[in-house]
C-alpha atoms as one frame of an Amber mdcrd trajectory, in Angstrom:
protein
 -57.790 -49.859  14.219 -57.022 -49.454  17.917 -59.242 -50.366  20.474 -60.782
 -48.334  23.374 -57.975 -46.233  25.252 -55.216 -47.919  23.152 -52.857 -45.837
  21.127 -52.569 -46.526  17.267 -48.755 -47.545  17.674 -49.861 -50.634  19.667
 -51.127 -52.533  16.581 -48.830 -52.862  13.803 -50.032 -51.179  10.601 -48.754
 -52.287   7.375 -46.328 -49.739   5.695 -48.139 -48.369   2.599 -45.967 -45.320
   1.908 -42.228 -44.724   2.292 -41.388 -42.038   4.836 -38.738 -39.632   4.565
 -36.835 -38.053   7.052 -36.112 -34.213   7.309 -33.161 -33.071   9.102 -34.000
 -30.100  11.539 -32.240 -26.853  11.235 -30.318 -26.630  14.418 -28.377 -23.418
  13.414 -24.921 -22.549  12.326 -23.213 -22.867  15.901 -23.967 -26.615  16.315
 -22.244 -29.123  13.917 -22.569 -32.716  13.496 -18.889 -33.391  12.863 -17.413
 -36.272  14.678 -15.483 -35.758  17.847 -11.724 -35.291  17.524  -9.713 -38.451
  18.057  -7.753 -36.828  20.996 -10.666 -37.279  23.664 -11.120 -40.766  22.437
  -7.652 -41.646  23.281  -7.853 -39.918  26.735 -11.028 -41.773  27.456  -9.356
 -44.920  26.522  -6.430 -44.122  28.889  -8.740 -43.273  31.659 -10.816 -46.607
  31.093  -7.664 -48.665  31.038  -6.434 -47.029  34.279  -9.680 -47.861  35.914
  -9.252 -51.635  34.833  -5.708 -51.707  36.228  -6.996 -50.098  39.417  -9.735
 -52.797  39.609  -7.080 -55.574  39.137  -5.095 -54.205  41.800  -8.013 -53.909
  44.126  -9.171 -57.458  43.395  -5.424 -58.699  44.122  -5.609 -56.811  47.450
  -9.021 -58.289  48.396  -7.855 -61.774  47.688  -4.776 -61.232  49.789  -6.766
 -60.078  52.634  -9.097 -63.044  52.402  -6.358 -65.522  52.189  -4.393 -63.820
  55.145  -7.628 -63.861  57.165  -8.294 -67.496  56.607  -4.485 -68.454  57.406
  -4.734 -66.358  60.587  -8.012 -67.955  61.662  -6.540 -71.458  60.983  -3.515
 -70.564  63.196  -5.388 -69.087  66.165  -8.381 -71.533  66.106 -11.927 -70.807
  65.255 -14.131 -69.257  67.889 -16.581 -67.183  65.685 -17.652 -68.476  62.231
 -18.660 -65.246  60.682 -15.038 -64.129  60.135 -14.058 -67.251  58.141 -17.199
 -66.860  56.067 -16.374 -63.301  55.290 -12.969 -64.136  54.246 -14.191 -66.792
  51.719 -16.580 -64.229  50.302 -13.588 -61.693  50.017 -11.899 -64.304  47.922
 -14.728 -65.083  45.923 -15.897 -61.391  45.234 -12.320 -60.586  44.271 -12.037
 -63.517  42.066 -15.256 -62.248  40.260 -13.846 -58.946  39.765 -10.476 -60.225
  38.471 -12.148 -62.600  35.858 -14.357 -59.727  34.655 -11.471 -57.345  34.092
  -9.509 -60.329  32.409 -12.624 -60.443  30.165 -12.149 -56.718  29.320  -8.727
 -57.232  28.080  -9.042 -60.495  26.480 -12.303 -62.300  26.178 -13.086 -66.062
  26.321 -16.439 -66.319  24.802 -18.041 -68.957  26.916 -16.814 -67.420  30.265
 -17.953 -63.889  29.005 -21.293 -65.207  28.303 -21.556 -66.889  31.695 -20.391
 -63.719  33.429 -22.761 -61.514  31.502 -25.648 -63.773  32.260 -25.133 -64.073
  36.027 -23.166 -61.019  36.917 -24.449 -58.362  34.265 -24.167 -55.582  36.750
 -20.362 -55.800  36.111 -20.648 -54.867  32.516 -21.329 -50.965  33.149 -19.482
 -48.648  35.167 -22.591 -47.820  37.387 -23.030 -51.513  38.549 -19.268 -52.052
  38.852 -18.890 -48.807  40.990 -21.863 -49.978  43.140 -20.283 -53.334  43.618
 -16.974 -51.933  44.691 -18.763 -49.934  47.246 -20.576 -52.945  48.421 -17.468
 -54.810  48.876 -15.800 -51.772  50.785 -18.708 -52.268  53.167 -17.732 -55.940
  53.491 -14.188 -55.084  54.339 -15.160 -52.206  56.663 -17.718 -54.425  58.294
 -14.985 -56.791  59.700 -13.440 -53.819  61.495 -11.360 -54.202  64.385 -12.298
 -57.847  64.910 -10.130 -58.633  61.597  -6.865 -60.473  62.522  -5.126 -58.218
  59.980  -6.660 -54.665  60.722  -4.286 -52.519  58.681  -4.741 -54.522  55.601
  -8.522 -54.640  56.228  -8.951 -50.995  56.585  -6.693 -50.059  53.589  -8.484
 -52.574  51.465 -11.819 -51.256  52.323 -10.755 -47.493  52.038  -9.260 -48.474
  48.484 -12.431 -50.326  47.523 -14.412 -47.415  48.551 -12.126 -44.884  46.751
 -12.332 -47.084  43.438 -16.284 -47.231  43.576 -16.356 -43.497  44.258 -13.982
 -42.763  41.316 -16.216 -44.861  39.099 -19.192 -42.827  40.129 -17.153 -39.624
  40.024 -16.482 -40.447  36.402 -19.940 -41.087  35.674 -21.369 -37.883  37.220
 -18.788 -35.541  36.014 -17.324 -36.996  33.002 -20.186 -38.843  31.141 -18.123
 -38.878  27.909 -15.929 -41.488  29.659 -19.035 -43.389  30.736 -20.113 -43.284
  27.112 -17.100 -44.433  25.816 -16.947 -47.596  28.010 -17.431 -50.663  26.084
 -17.978 -54.036  27.831 -16.641 -57.277  26.645 -18.956 -58.882  23.976 -17.141
 -62.151  23.017 -19.534 -65.248  22.603 -22.676 -62.937  23.017 -25.343 -62.891
  20.278 -27.351 -59.856  19.162 -30.109 -61.018  21.798 -27.682 -61.118  24.679
 -26.080 -57.621  23.941 -28.395 -55.540  26.117 -29.268 -57.931  28.562 -28.042
 -57.416  32.476 -25.953 -54.279  31.825 -26.533 -51.434  34.551
């Protein structure tokens, strides 16, 4: 029996009778047939394209970080904010690249560690917000960067990539639903943790 202001479902009741499920009559216009295989291949193609875009973005960001560090080394360090941002750019690019590699071919222990520490990358929403955040990092350097053209183009490309992720989530939810993050090395308990 439930206590005061406590619903019945809170306390587990022993099952005494078998329950049966009755399907609702949803009318002749709605069918429960599986979706045709053609949209699935289009979804796979779109998700593969997003992954390749993310790999190219990570290469672009890593190049920007390394070139910025080389330029700072050659011109001397007056301000320490730029080298720190360049190191962060390389680390953020490496994180995105490793995740995308896990999407293509998983290594169980790396995948489990990434999922545990950076679970936001395991969903399109989290990855889109991550790309927008990193775009702000690039654009934050602004005209103070040693390589301004690469800096602005990387920031704009990351902003485009994050916006594209969110566009697909909002206007093509079937693609977001078809997205399957890597699961190698995960147990059943780990599957739903940390995914955004």
